[in-house]
Every structure is written in structure tokens, then in C-alpha cells.
ZAPA-141779 format. One record per residue: x negated, y negated, z of N, C-alpha, C, O in turn. Coordinates in nm, 2 decimals. Example, Ala and Ser with C-alpha at 12.3 -4.5 7.8 and 13.67 -1.06 7.14 Angstrom:
REM residues 2
((-1.32,0.57,0.78),(-1.23,0.45,0.78),(-1.32,0.33,0.78),(-1.42,0.33,0.85));
((-1.28,0.22,0.71),(-1.37,0.11,0.71),(-1.29,0.00,0.79),(-1.34,-0.11,0.80));
END
This chain:
REM residues 140
((9.48,-2.03,-3.16),(9.45,-1.96,-3.09),(9.44,-2.01,-2.94),(9.38,-2.12,-2.94));
((9.47,-1.95,-2.83),(9.46,-1.97,-2.71),(9.32,-1.94,-2.65),(9.27,-1.84,-2.68));
((9.26,-2.03,-2.58),(9.12,-2.02,-2.54),(9.11,-2.04,-2.39),(9.19,-2.12,-2.35));
((9.03,-2.00,-2.30),(9.00,-2.04,-2.17),(8.88,-1.99,-2.12),(8.83,-1.89,-2.16));
((8.84,-2.06,-2.03),(8.69,-2.06,-2.00),(8.68,-2.07,-1.85),(8.77,-2.15,-1.80));
((8.60,-2.02,-1.76),(8.60,-2.04,-1.62),(8.44,-2.08,-1.61),(8.36,-1.99,-1.63));
((8.40,-2.17,-1.57),(8.22,-2.21,-1.57),(8.23,-2.28,-1.41),(8.34,-2.28,-1.34));
((8.11,-2.33,-1.37),(8.08,-2.39,-1.25),(7.98,-2.48,-1.25),(7.87,-2.44,-1.31));
((7.98,-2.60,-1.20),(7.92,-2.70,-1.20),(7.87,-2.72,-1.05),(7.95,-2.73,-0.96));
((7.70,-2.72,-1.04),(7.65,-2.73,-0.91),(7.58,-2.86,-0.88),(7.48,-2.91,-0.94));
((7.65,-2.92,-0.78),(7.60,-3.06,-0.75),(7.52,-3.07,-0.64),(7.57,-3.03,-0.53));
((7.39,-3.13,-0.63),(7.30,-3.13,-0.51),(7.34,-3.29,-0.47),(7.32,-3.39,-0.54));
((7.40,-3.30,-0.36),(7.43,-3.42,-0.31),(7.32,-3.47,-0.24),(7.23,-3.40,-0.21));
((7.33,-3.60,-0.22),(7.21,-3.68,-0.14),(7.26,-3.72,-0.03),(7.21,-3.82,0.02));
((7.39,-3.66,0.02),(7.47,-3.71,0.14),(7.58,-3.77,0.12),(7.63,-3.78,0.01));
((7.64,-3.83,0.21),(7.74,-3.90,0.20),(7.75,-4.01,0.08),(7.67,-4.09,0.07));
((7.85,-4.00,0.00),(7.89,-4.08,-0.12),(7.92,-4.03,-0.21),(7.96,-3.92,-0.21));
((7.94,-4.10,-0.34),(7.99,-4.04,-0.46),(7.90,-4.02,-0.54),(7.80,-4.09,-0.54));
((7.92,-3.90,-0.63),(7.83,-3.82,-0.72),(7.93,-3.81,-0.86),(8.03,-3.75,-0.86));
((7.88,-3.88,-0.97),(7.97,-3.88,-1.06),(7.94,-3.74,-1.15),(7.83,-3.70,-1.16));
((8.05,-3.67,-1.19),(8.03,-3.54,-1.24),(8.10,-3.54,-1.41),(8.11,-3.44,-1.48));
((8.13,-3.68,-1.45),(8.23,-3.68,-1.57),(8.15,-3.64,-1.68),(8.22,-3.59,-1.78));
((8.02,-3.65,-1.69),(7.94,-3.59,-1.81),(7.93,-3.45,-1.81),(7.93,-3.40,-1.92));
((7.91,-3.36,-1.68),(7.89,-3.23,-1.66),(8.04,-3.18,-1.72),(8.04,-3.09,-1.81));
((8.15,-3.22,-1.67),(8.29,-3.18,-1.69),(8.30,-3.18,-1.85),(8.33,-3.08,-1.91));
((8.28,-3.31,-1.91),(8.29,-3.32,-2.05),(8.21,-3.22,-2.14),(8.25,-3.18,-2.24));
((8.08,-3.19,-2.08),(8.02,-3.11,-2.14),(8.09,-2.95,-2.14),(8.07,-2.88,-2.23));
((8.15,-2.92,-2.04),(8.21,-2.80,-2.03),(8.33,-2.80,-2.11),(8.35,-2.69,-2.16));
((8.42,-2.90,-2.14),(8.50,-2.89,-2.23),(8.45,-2.88,-2.35),(8.49,-2.79,-2.42));
((8.36,-2.95,-2.40),(8.31,-2.93,-2.54),(8.25,-2.81,-2.56),(8.27,-2.77,-2.67));
((8.19,-2.73,-2.48),(8.16,-2.61,-2.49),(8.24,-2.50,-2.50),(8.21,-2.40,-2.54));
((8.36,-2.53,-2.45),(8.49,-2.44,-2.44),(8.56,-2.42,-2.60),(8.61,-2.32,-2.64));
((8.54,-2.53,-2.67),(8.60,-2.51,-2.82),(8.75,-2.55,-2.79),(8.82,-2.54,-2.89));
((8.80,-2.61,-2.67),(8.93,-2.62,-2.67),(8.96,-2.76,-2.70),(8.90,-2.85,-2.64));
((9.05,-2.78,-2.79),(9.10,-2.92,-2.84),(9.24,-2.97,-2.77),(9.27,-3.09,-2.74));
((9.29,-2.90,-2.75),(9.44,-2.94,-2.67),(9.45,-2.87,-2.57),(9.47,-2.75,-2.59));
((9.43,-2.90,-2.42),(9.48,-2.81,-2.31),(9.46,-2.88,-2.18),(9.49,-3.00,-2.17));
((9.42,-2.82,-2.10),(9.41,-2.86,-1.98),(9.27,-2.83,-1.89),(9.22,-2.71,-1.90));
((9.21,-2.92,-1.83),(9.08,-2.89,-1.76),(9.12,-2.91,-1.61),(9.17,-3.01,-1.56));
((9.09,-2.80,-1.54),(9.13,-2.76,-1.39),(9.00,-2.77,-1.32),(8.91,-2.70,-1.36));
((8.98,-2.87,-1.19),(8.85,-2.84,-1.12),(8.90,-2.82,-0.98),(9.00,-2.87,-0.93));
((8.82,-2.73,-0.93),(8.84,-2.66,-0.78),(8.70,-2.68,-0.72),(8.59,-2.62,-0.75));
((8.72,-2.79,-0.61),(8.59,-2.79,-0.52),(8.58,-2.67,-0.43),(8.68,-2.65,-0.36));
((8.48,-2.59,-0.41),(8.50,-2.48,-0.32),(8.42,-2.51,-0.17),(8.32,-2.44,-0.13));
((8.48,-2.62,-0.11),(8.40,-2.66,0.00),(8.53,-2.74,0.06),(8.63,-2.78,0.00));
((8.51,-2.76,0.19),(8.61,-2.81,0.29),(8.57,-2.96,0.36),(8.64,-3.03,0.44));
((8.47,-2.99,0.32),(8.41,-3.13,0.38),(8.36,-3.19,0.27),(8.25,-3.26,0.29));
((8.39,-3.19,0.14),(8.39,-3.30,0.02),(8.52,-3.28,-0.03),(8.61,-3.20,0.01));
((8.54,-3.39,-0.15),(8.65,-3.39,-0.21),(8.62,-3.43,-0.36),(8.51,-3.48,-0.38));
((8.72,-3.41,-0.45),(8.72,-3.46,-0.59),(8.79,-3.61,-0.60),(8.88,-3.64,-0.51));
((8.75,-3.70,-0.69),(8.85,-3.80,-0.73),(8.84,-3.84,-0.86),(8.74,-3.82,-0.92));
((8.95,-3.91,-0.92),(8.93,-3.94,-1.04),(8.93,-4.11,-1.00),(9.03,-4.15,-0.95));
((8.81,-4.20,-1.03),(8.79,-4.31,-0.98),(8.75,-4.41,-1.06),(8.72,-4.37,-1.18));
((8.74,-4.54,-1.04),(8.70,-4.65,-1.15),(8.55,-4.63,-1.13),(8.49,-4.63,-1.02));
((8.49,-4.60,-1.29),(8.34,-4.59,-1.30),(8.27,-4.73,-1.34),(8.14,-4.73,-1.37));
((8.33,-4.83,-1.35),(8.28,-4.95,-1.39),(8.20,-5.04,-1.28),(8.08,-5.08,-1.29));
((8.29,-5.07,-1.14),(8.23,-5.15,-1.08),(8.19,-5.05,-0.93),(8.28,-4.99,-0.88));
((8.08,-5.04,-0.89),(8.04,-4.96,-0.78),(8.12,-5.03,-0.66),(8.16,-4.96,-0.57));
((8.13,-5.13,-0.66),(8.19,-5.18,-0.52),(8.33,-5.12,-0.50),(8.37,-5.13,-0.38));
((8.41,-5.06,-0.60),(8.51,-4.99,-0.56),(8.48,-4.87,-0.47),(8.56,-4.84,-0.38));
((8.38,-4.79,-0.48),(8.32,-4.68,-0.43),(8.27,-4.74,-0.28),(8.31,-4.69,-0.17));
((8.20,-4.83,-0.29),(8.15,-4.88,-0.17),(8.27,-4.92,-0.06),(8.28,-4.88,0.06));
((8.36,-5.00,-0.13),(8.49,-5.04,-0.04),(8.60,-4.91,0.01),(8.69,-4.92,0.09));
((8.57,-4.78,-0.08),(8.63,-4.70,-0.03),(8.56,-4.61,0.10),(8.61,-4.58,0.21));
((8.44,-4.60,0.04),(8.35,-4.54,0.16),(8.36,-4.63,0.31),(8.34,-4.57,0.42));
((8.38,-4.76,0.30),(8.37,-4.84,0.42),(8.53,-4.80,0.48),(8.54,-4.77,0.60));
((8.63,-4.81,0.41),(8.77,-4.78,0.45),(8.78,-4.67,0.51),(8.84,-4.67,0.62));
((8.73,-4.55,0.45),(8.75,-4.43,0.52),(8.64,-4.41,0.64),(8.67,-4.31,0.71));
((8.53,-4.48,0.66),(8.46,-4.49,0.78),(8.53,-4.57,0.88),(8.51,-4.53,1.00));
((8.62,-4.67,0.86),(8.73,-4.72,0.96),(8.81,-4.61,1.02),(8.83,-4.58,1.13));
((8.86,-4.57,0.89),(8.98,-4.48,0.92),(8.95,-4.35,1.00),(9.03,-4.31,1.08));
((8.83,-4.28,0.97),(8.81,-4.16,1.02),(8.65,-4.18,1.05),(8.57,-4.13,0.97));
((8.62,-4.24,1.14),(8.49,-4.24,1.22),(8.42,-4.12,1.26),(8.48,-4.04,1.33));
((8.31,-4.10,1.24),(8.22,-4.00,1.29),(8.21,-4.00,1.44),(8.21,-4.11,1.50));
((8.20,-3.89,1.51),(8.20,-3.89,1.63),(8.31,-3.95,1.72),(8.28,-4.02,1.82));
((8.43,-3.94,1.68),(8.55,-3.98,1.76),(8.56,-3.88,1.86),(8.58,-3.75,1.84));
((8.56,-3.94,1.98),(8.58,-3.84,2.10),(8.71,-3.76,2.10),(8.71,-3.66,2.18));
((8.80,-3.77,2.05),(8.89,-3.72,2.04),(8.88,-3.58,1.95),(8.97,-3.49,1.96));
((8.78,-3.55,1.86),(8.77,-3.45,1.77),(8.68,-3.33,1.85),(8.57,-3.35,1.90));
((8.73,-3.23,1.86),(8.71,-3.09,1.92),(8.59,-3.02,1.83),(8.49,-2.96,1.88));
((8.61,-3.03,1.73),(8.56,-2.95,1.64),(8.43,-3.03,1.55),(8.43,-3.09,1.45));
((8.31,-3.00,1.65),(8.18,-3.07,1.62),(8.07,-2.97,1.60),(7.96,-3.02,1.63));
((8.07,-2.85,1.56),(7.97,-2.77,1.57),(7.86,-2.81,1.47),(7.74,-2.79,1.50));
((7.90,-2.88,1.37),(7.80,-2.91,1.27),(7.76,-3.05,1.30),(7.69,-3.10,1.21));
((7.78,-3.12,1.40),(7.73,-3.28,1.41),(7.86,-3.35,1.44),(7.98,-3.30,1.43));
((7.83,-3.48,1.47),(7.94,-3.59,1.48),(8.02,-3.59,1.33),(8.15,-3.59,1.33));
((7.95,-3.58,1.21),(8.05,-3.59,1.11),(8.13,-3.50,1.05),(8.20,-3.51,0.95));
((8.11,-3.39,1.15),(8.20,-3.23,1.10),(8.32,-3.26,1.07),(8.35,-3.26,0.95));
((8.41,-3.29,1.19),(8.55,-3.29,1.19),(8.59,-3.41,1.08),(8.67,-3.39,1.00));
((8.52,-3.53,1.09),(8.56,-3.65,1.01),(8.54,-3.61,0.84),(8.61,-3.65,0.75));
((8.44,-3.53,0.83),(8.43,-3.48,0.67),(8.57,-3.39,0.64),(8.64,-3.41,0.54));
((8.60,-3.30,0.75),(8.74,-3.23,0.70),(8.85,-3.31,0.70),(8.94,-3.29,0.62));
((8.87,-3.41,0.78),(8.99,-3.51,0.78),(9.00,-3.58,0.64),(9.10,-3.61,0.58));
((8.88,-3.62,0.61),(8.84,-3.70,0.48),(8.89,-3.61,0.37),(8.97,-3.64,0.28));
((8.84,-3.50,0.37),(8.88,-3.40,0.27),(9.04,-3.39,0.24),(9.10,-3.40,0.14));
((9.10,-3.36,0.38),(9.25,-3.33,0.37),(9.32,-3.45,0.34),(9.44,-3.44,0.31));
((9.27,-3.58,0.33),(9.35,-3.70,0.28),(9.30,-3.74,0.16),(9.33,-3.85,0.11));
((9.23,-3.66,0.09),(9.20,-3.68,-0.04),(9.23,-3.55,-0.12),(9.34,-3.51,-0.11));
((9.15,-3.48,-0.19),(9.17,-3.36,-0.25),(9.04,-3.29,-0.31),(8.93,-3.34,-0.33));
((9.08,-3.16,-0.32),(8.96,-3.05,-0.39),(9.00,-3.01,-0.51),(8.92,-2.93,-0.56));
((9.10,-3.05,-0.57),(9.11,-3.01,-0.71),(9.19,-3.12,-0.79),(9.27,-3.20,-0.74));
((9.15,-3.12,-0.91),(9.22,-3.20,-1.00),(9.24,-3.14,-1.15),(9.16,-3.05,-1.19));
((9.33,-3.20,-1.20),(9.37,-3.15,-1.34),(9.37,-3.25,-1.43),(9.43,-3.35,-1.40));
((9.31,-3.26,-1.54),(9.29,-3.36,-1.64),(9.35,-3.29,-1.77),(9.32,-3.17,-1.80));
((9.42,-3.39,-1.85),(9.46,-3.31,-2.00),(9.33,-3.31,-2.09),(9.23,-3.37,-2.06));
((9.34,-3.25,-2.17),(9.23,-3.23,-2.30),(9.32,-3.25,-2.41),(9.42,-3.19,-2.43));
((9.26,-3.36,-2.50),(9.32,-3.39,-2.64),(9.21,-3.43,-2.72),(9.11,-3.48,-2.67));
((9.22,-3.41,-2.84),(9.10,-3.40,-2.94),(8.99,-3.36,-2.89),(8.89,-3.43,-2.92));
((8.97,-3.27,-2.83),(8.86,-3.20,-2.77),(8.79,-3.27,-2.66),(8.67,-3.24,-2.64));
((8.83,-3.37,-2.59),(8.77,-3.43,-2.51),(8.89,-3.46,-2.38),(9.01,-3.44,-2.38));
((8.82,-3.50,-2.27),(8.90,-3.54,-2.15),(8.99,-3.66,-2.18),(8.93,-3.76,-2.23));
((9.11,-3.66,-2.15),(9.20,-3.76,-2.15),(9.19,-3.86,-2.05),(9.29,-3.90,-1.99));
((9.09,-3.90,-2.02),(9.05,-4.00,-1.91),(9.08,-4.17,-1.96),(9.05,-4.20,-2.07));
((9.12,-4.22,-1.88),(9.13,-4.37,-1.91),(8.99,-4.46,-1.93),(8.88,-4.41,-1.89));
((9.00,-4.58,-1.98),(8.88,-4.63,-2.01),(8.80,-4.65,-1.90),(8.68,-4.64,-1.94));
((8.82,-4.68,-1.78),(8.74,-4.70,-1.65),(8.73,-4.59,-1.56),(8.67,-4.59,-1.45));
((8.80,-4.47,-1.62),(8.79,-4.36,-1.51),(8.68,-4.25,-1.50),(8.65,-4.19,-1.60));
((8.63,-4.24,-1.41),(8.53,-4.13,-1.38),(8.56,-4.02,-1.28),(8.62,-4.04,-1.18));
((8.52,-3.90,-1.30),(8.52,-3.81,-1.19),(8.41,-3.79,-1.10),(8.30,-3.78,-1.13));
((8.45,-3.79,-0.98),(8.36,-3.81,-0.85),(8.37,-3.68,-0.77),(8.48,-3.64,-0.73));
((8.26,-3.64,-0.74),(8.25,-3.55,-0.60),(8.22,-3.63,-0.48),(8.11,-3.69,-0.48));
((8.31,-3.64,-0.38),(8.27,-3.73,-0.27),(8.21,-3.64,-0.16),(8.28,-3.56,-0.09));
((8.10,-3.65,-0.15),(8.05,-3.60,-0.01),(8.10,-3.68,0.08),(8.12,-3.80,0.07));
((8.14,-3.59,0.20),(8.17,-3.64,0.33),(8.08,-3.63,0.43),(8.08,-3.70,0.53));
((7.99,-3.54,0.40),(7.89,-3.50,0.51),(7.76,-3.60,0.50),(7.74,-3.66,0.39));
((7.68,-3.63,0.61),(7.58,-3.70,0.60),(7.45,-3.68,0.54),(7.37,-3.76,0.48));
((7.44,-3.54,0.56),(7.32,-3.47,0.50),(7.34,-3.42,0.37),(7.46,-3.39,0.34));
((7.24,-3.40,0.28),(7.26,-3.33,0.17),(7.31,-3.19,0.16),(7.28,-3.10,0.25));
((7.40,-3.17,0.06),(7.45,-3.04,0.05),(7.45,-2.98,-0.12),(7.41,-3.05,-0.21));
((7.49,-2.86,-0.13),(7.48,-2.81,-0.30),(7.62,-2.76,-0.29),(7.65,-2.66,-0.24));
((7.71,-2.85,-0.35),(7.84,-2.83,-0.39),(7.86,-2.75,-0.50),(7.77,-2.75,-0.59));
((7.97,-2.68,-0.51),(8.02,-2.59,-0.66),(8.16,-2.64,-0.68),(8.24,-2.68,-0.59));
((8.16,-2.63,-0.80),(8.28,-2.70,-0.86),(8.33,-2.59,-0.97),(8.27,-2.57,-1.07));
((8.44,-2.52,-0.94),(8.48,-2.42,-1.06),(8.55,-2.55,-1.15),(8.59,-2.66,-1.11));
((8.54,-2.48,-1.27),(8.59,-2.55,-1.40),(8.67,-2.46,-1.47),(8.61,-2.37,-1.54));
((8.79,-2.47,-1.47),(8.88,-2.38,-1.58),(8.93,-2.46,-1.69),(9.00,-2.56,-1.67));
((8.89,-2.41,-1.79),(8.97,-2.49,-1.91),(9.05,-2.37,-2.00),(9.01,-2.26,-2.03));
((9.18,-2.43,-2.02),(9.28,-2.35,-2.10),(9.34,-2.45,-2.21),(9.37,-2.57,-2.20));
((9.36,-2.38,-2.33),(9.42,-2.44,-2.44),(9.39,-2.36,-2.56),(9.35,-2.25,-2.57));
((9.44,-2.47,-2.66),(9.40,-2.43,-2.81),(9.29,-2.52,-2.87),(9.25,-2.49,-2.98));
END
């Protein structure tokens, strides 16, 4: 029997950085009753992103943040869009270089993630925000 569900995860970020949401997504999959299918995540914002990244060594996330700080620095004088501060346009560019959606297979009623993979919301703004992730699950 085909099933599908649409739920939402709300993440209160502490500001710029990574916020793991693997457990919340896994709970949505479990609650759906789907054993084989697909979980699609969609972040409803333009200044944060979603990533699947290593969840064992936090240095990976530190290095990613440091790299993006050099690649897309806050307050770049070439940016015109600064309505919400020096991090405004930088946050939008970081989002465009990453993604706001992910698709993860479901097998045996669980996310088919690799051993060291976790799902992260990456906040690109300096100050805290409340971010909303739509979770669509479809399958049998």
C-alpha cells in the first residue's frame, strides 16, 4: 500500500553553523510507517542550506565553515544587497552554492544513510533564526 506524509521540522538555530537534524528526520520516517521509499527535505529559506555531511569528526564542519568564510566573506564591498547586514548577501550566495533540498532513500523503515553521514541544517546568518524544513515521505 502506497503511503505518504508531509510534516515539518522547526529548527531554532544559534546563528551561523551546523545544526544536526538526523534524529528528527529519522523520527518522521518512523512515524510515517513507510518501509521502502523516499524522504525529501526542503528548507523554506534562502539564507541557510541542507547538507549530508560527516557526523563523526566536528573538524569537518569547522573546516567547511572556514572555507566558506574565505570563499564568500561577509561585508564584501561588491555586494549591493545588504538590507539585513553584512552577512545578508554572503548568506544567499552560500545557499546558492549548496542546496535547500535533499532526497534520501528509505529502506527497512529507516533512512539509508552511510555510517558517518548526518543531515545538517547549515545556518549562514550570524544571528539566530527559526528555520522550517518540509519533510515529504512517500513509499510503501
